[in-house]
C-alpha positions as CSV (number, residue, x, y, z in Angstrom):
1,M,-36.1,-67.5,-45.0
2,G,-35.5,-65.1,-42.2
3,T,-38.0,-63.1,-40.6
4,Q,-35.4,-60.0,-39.9
5,G,-35.0,-59.2,-43.0
6,T,-32.1,-58.9,-45.7
7,L,-28.9,-58.5,-44.4
8,W,-25.7,-57.2,-46.9
9,V,-22.6,-58.4,-45.6
10,V,-19.0,-56.6,-47.6
11,G,-16.1,-58.3,-46.7
12,G,-18.1,-61.3,-45.5
13,G,-15.5,-64.3,-47.3
14,S,-13.6,-63.9,-44.4
15,G,-12.9,-63.1,-40.4
16,M,-15.0,-61.0,-38.7
17,G,-17.4,-60.7,-41.8
18,R,-17.7,-64.3,-41.8
19,A,-18.6,-64.3,-38.3
20,A,-21.1,-61.2,-38.1
21,A,-22.8,-63.4,-41.1
22,V,-23.3,-66.8,-39.6
23,V,-24.4,-64.9,-36.3
24,A,-26.6,-62.4,-38.1
25,A,-28.1,-65.7,-40.3
26,Q,-28.8,-68.2,-36.8
27,K,-31.2,-64.7,-35.6
28,G,-33.2,-65.2,-38.8
29,W,-31.8,-63.1,-41.6
30,N,-31.4,-63.9,-45.0
31,V,-27.8,-62.9,-45.3
32,A,-25.9,-62.1,-49.0
33,V,-22.7,-62.0,-48.8
34,T,-19.9,-60.3,-50.7
35,G,-16.1,-60.5,-50.8
36,R,-13.5,-60.2,-53.8
37,R,-12.7,-64.4,-53.9
38,A,-15.7,-66.6,-55.0
39,D,-14.5,-69.8,-53.5
40,A,-14.3,-67.7,-49.9
41,V,-18.0,-66.6,-50.8
42,S,-19.5,-69.5,-51.0
43,E,-17.6,-71.3,-47.7
44,T,-19.0,-68.7,-45.6
45,A,-22.7,-69.2,-47.5
46,S,-22.2,-73.1,-46.5
47,L,-21.8,-72.2,-42.8
48,I,-24.8,-69.9,-43.1
49,R,-26.7,-72.8,-44.3
50,T,-25.4,-75.6,-42.3
51,A,-25.9,-73.4,-39.7
52,G,-29.9,-73.3,-40.5
53,G,-29.9,-70.0,-42.3
54,D,-30.5,-69.0,-46.1
55,A,-27.4,-67.7,-47.5
56,L,-26.9,-65.4,-51.2
57,E,-23.7,-65.6,-52.7
58,V,-22.9,-62.3,-54.9
59,P,-19.0,-62.1,-54.4
60,A,-17.6,-58.7,-55.9
61,D,-14.9,-56.3,-55.4
62,A,-15.5,-53.7,-53.1
63,R,-13.2,-51.3,-55.4
64,D,-15.2,-52.4,-58.5
65,E,-18.2,-50.0,-58.8
66,A,-19.5,-51.8,-61.4
67,S,-18.8,-55.2,-59.6
68,L,-20.8,-53.9,-56.2
69,S,-24.1,-52.8,-58.4
70,E,-24.6,-56.2,-60.0
71,A,-23.9,-57.7,-56.8
72,H,-27.1,-55.3,-55.0
73,K,-29.2,-56.3,-58.4
74,R,-29.2,-59.4,-57.8
75,I,-29.8,-59.2,-53.7
76,V,-32.8,-57.0,-55.0
77,G,-34.0,-59.1,-57.3
78,H,-33.6,-62.1,-54.6
79,W,-34.8,-61.2,-51.7
80,G,-35.9,-57.4,-52.4
81,P,-34.5,-53.9,-50.8
82,V,-31.2,-54.6,-48.3
83,T,-32.5,-54.2,-44.7
84,A,-29.5,-53.6,-42.9
85,V,-25.6,-54.0,-44.2
86,V,-22.2,-54.6,-43.0
87,L,-19.1,-53.5,-44.3
88,A,-16.0,-55.5,-43.2
89,A,-14.1,-55.2,-46.2
90,G,-10.8,-54.2,-45.2
91,L,-7.1,-53.5,-46.6
92,N,-3.5,-52.9,-44.8
93,A,0.0,-53.6,-46.1
94,P,3.4,-53.6,-44.0
95,A,4.9,-50.5,-44.9
96,R,3.5,-47.8,-42.8
97,T,5.3,-45.1,-42.0
98,W,5.7,-42.0,-45.0
99,G,9.4,-43.3,-45.1
100,D,8.9,-46.5,-46.9
101,Q,4.7,-46.2,-48.0
102,N,3.9,-46.8,-51.8
103,I,1.3,-44.5,-52.7
104,G,0.3,-47.1,-54.9
105,E,-0.8,-49.2,-51.5
106,F,-1.9,-46.2,-50.2
107,A,-4.3,-45.5,-53.2
108,A,-5.7,-49.2,-52.9
109,I,-6.3,-48.9,-49.0
110,I,-8.3,-45.7,-48.7
111,D,-9.8,-47.4,-51.7
112,T,-10.8,-50.8,-49.9
113,N,-11.4,-49.2,-46.5
114,L,-12.8,-45.9,-46.9
115,T,-14.5,-45.2,-50.6
116,S,-15.8,-48.7,-50.6
117,V,-17.9,-48.2,-48.1
118,A,-19.4,-45.3,-49.8
119,R,-19.7,-47.3,-52.5
120,V,-21.8,-49.6,-51.2
121,I,-23.8,-47.1,-48.8
122,D,-25.1,-45.3,-51.7
123,L,-26.2,-48.3,-53.6
124,V,-28.4,-49.2,-50.9
125,L,-29.9,-45.9,-49.5
126,P,-32.6,-45.8,-51.8
127,G,-34.1,-49.0,-51.0
128,M,-33.7,-48.0,-47.1
129,R,-35.4,-44.5,-47.7
130,A,-38.3,-45.9,-49.7
131,Q,-38.5,-48.8,-46.7
132,G,-38.4,-46.1,-43.8
133,Q,-35.3,-47.8,-42.4
134,G,-32.1,-49.2,-42.3
135,N,-29.1,-50.3,-40.6
136,I,-25.3,-49.6,-41.2
137,V,-23.0,-51.2,-39.5
138,V,-19.3,-50.2,-41.2
139,V,-16.5,-51.9,-39.1
140,S,-13.6,-49.9,-38.5
141,S,-10.8,-49.9,-36.4
142,R,-9.3,-49.0,-32.6
143,A,-7.3,-46.8,-34.9
144,A,-10.2,-44.6,-35.9
145,W,-10.4,-43.9,-32.2
146,R,-7.5,-43.7,-30.8
147,F,-4.2,-42.8,-32.6
148,S,-2.3,-45.4,-33.4
149,P,0.7,-44.9,-35.5
150,G,1.5,-49.0,-35.8
151,S,-1.2,-49.6,-37.7
152,G,-0.3,-46.8,-40.7
153,V,-0.7,-43.8,-41.9
154,A,-3.1,-45.1,-44.9
155,Y,-5.3,-47.8,-42.2
156,M,-5.4,-44.2,-40.1
157,T,-6.4,-42.1,-42.7
158,S,-9.1,-44.7,-43.7
159,K,-10.2,-45.9,-40.9
160,T,-10.9,-42.2,-39.5
161,G,-12.5,-41.1,-41.8
162,L,-14.6,-43.6,-41.9
163,S,-15.6,-41.9,-38.6
164,A,-16.7,-38.7,-40.2
165,L,-19.0,-40.8,-43.0
166,V,-21.1,-42.5,-39.9
167,A,-21.3,-38.7,-38.5
168,S,-23.0,-37.2,-42.2
169,L,-25.3,-40.5,-42.4
170,N,-26.4,-40.1,-38.7
171,D,-26.9,-36.6,-39.4
172,Q,-28.8,-36.4,-42.9
173,E,-30.4,-39.7,-42.8
174,G,-32.0,-40.0,-39.7
175,A,-35.0,-38.9,-40.1
176,N,-35.4,-41.3,-43.0
177,G,-35.4,-44.3,-40.3
178,I,-31.7,-44.6,-41.5
179,K,-28.6,-45.4,-38.8
180,A,-25.1,-46.2,-38.6
181,C,-23.2,-47.2,-35.9
182,H,-18.9,-46.9,-36.0
183,L,-18.0,-50.0,-35.2
184,C,-14.0,-49.9,-33.9
185,P,-12.1,-53.0,-32.6
186,G,-8.7,-53.2,-31.2
187,D,-6.9,-56.1,-31.9
188,V,-8.5,-59.2,-33.8
189,D,-7.1,-62.4,-34.2
190,T,-7.9,-63.3,-38.0
191,D,-6.2,-63.7,-41.1
192,F,-5.6,-59.5,-41.7
193,L,-3.3,-60.0,-38.9
194,S,-0.6,-61.5,-41.9
195,M,-0.4,-58.0,-43.1
196,R,1.7,-57.0,-40.2
197,P,5.4,-55.8,-40.8
198,E,5.7,-58.3,-37.5
199,V,3.2,-60.7,-37.6
200,P,2.1,-62.0,-34.2
201,D,2.9,-65.0,-32.9
202,A,0.3,-67.7,-31.0
203,G,0.7,-66.2,-27.8
204,Q,0.2,-62.8,-28.6
205,R,-3.0,-64.4,-30.8
206,S,-4.7,-65.5,-27.4
207,K,-5.2,-62.6,-25.8
208,M,-6.9,-60.8,-29.0
209,L,-10.4,-60.1,-29.8
210,S,-12.1,-63.3,-31.5
211,A,-13.5,-62.7,-34.9
212,E,-16.8,-63.9,-32.8
213,D,-16.7,-61.7,-30.1
214,I,-17.0,-58.8,-33.2
215,A,-20.2,-60.7,-34.3
216,R,-21.6,-60.9,-31.3
217,S,-20.9,-56.8,-31.3
218,V,-22.7,-56.6,-34.7
219,Q,-25.3,-58.7,-33.9
220,F,-26.2,-56.5,-30.5
221,I,-26.4,-53.5,-32.9
222,L,-28.3,-55.1,-35.4
223,D,-30.9,-56.1,-32.2
224,S,-31.3,-52.7,-30.8
225,P,-34.9,-51.6,-31.1
226,Q,-35.3,-49.4,-34.4
227,H,-35.6,-46.0,-32.1
228,V,-32.1,-47.0,-30.5
229,R,-29.1,-45.6,-32.8
230,I,-25.5,-46.8,-31.5
231,D,-23.3,-44.0,-33.2
232,E,-20.0,-45.5,-32.1
233,L,-18.9,-48.4,-30.2
234,A,-15.5,-49.2,-29.4
235,L,-14.3,-52.7,-27.8
236,S,-10.8,-53.8,-26.7
237,P,-9.1,-56.8,-25.4
238,I,-8.1,-56.7,-22.1
239,G,-4.5,-55.2,-21.8
240,Q,-4.5,-53.3,-25.0
241,R,-2.8,-50.0,-24.8
């Protein structure tokens, strides 16, 4: 059993979420892993157990309120209230301008990147208030921190919205011992790059941040003393403009 508390990683089936889950488990957290694909969630849980951590597999679609609610109930029933949450589920599409985007894809991106974050937070807040503490890490994007037209209209809109969401949490829930961080990474070499109109080659990827870089940043936030709140943290690979 972990000694740090219960961490729920949403979007933990791959990429930054998976890396953050494994590192947190190594640091003593009980880690509940959520993702859309049960096989990917199982792979992450296996990595956690191999590293000596304790994992709970709770596959769910972040866009499905009932699915998320059931996952949360399983976590609480297994370990008790969630102490911290890392929100890393994300979506984008190759069509990224007003001239070529599909409004259905636009809505799906907003739902995945913004609304699903609110869904998860809404589920964990009562338990965090009861504990008198909670740590919420929202994995956003450099597109929320600097105007990034190449990332797409829907993606920029969703990620910029996360900035206000985190600020509202810190303003309203700080008195309850709850804190949130808006984490804004630049280019990261993960499978998410396959959603770009032009997929970067190996040479371009070699200059990017790694999922493990993001995991270290997440752990830095989780490791901070209870009285320390990191409102926003931006990191980029050297040379990114």
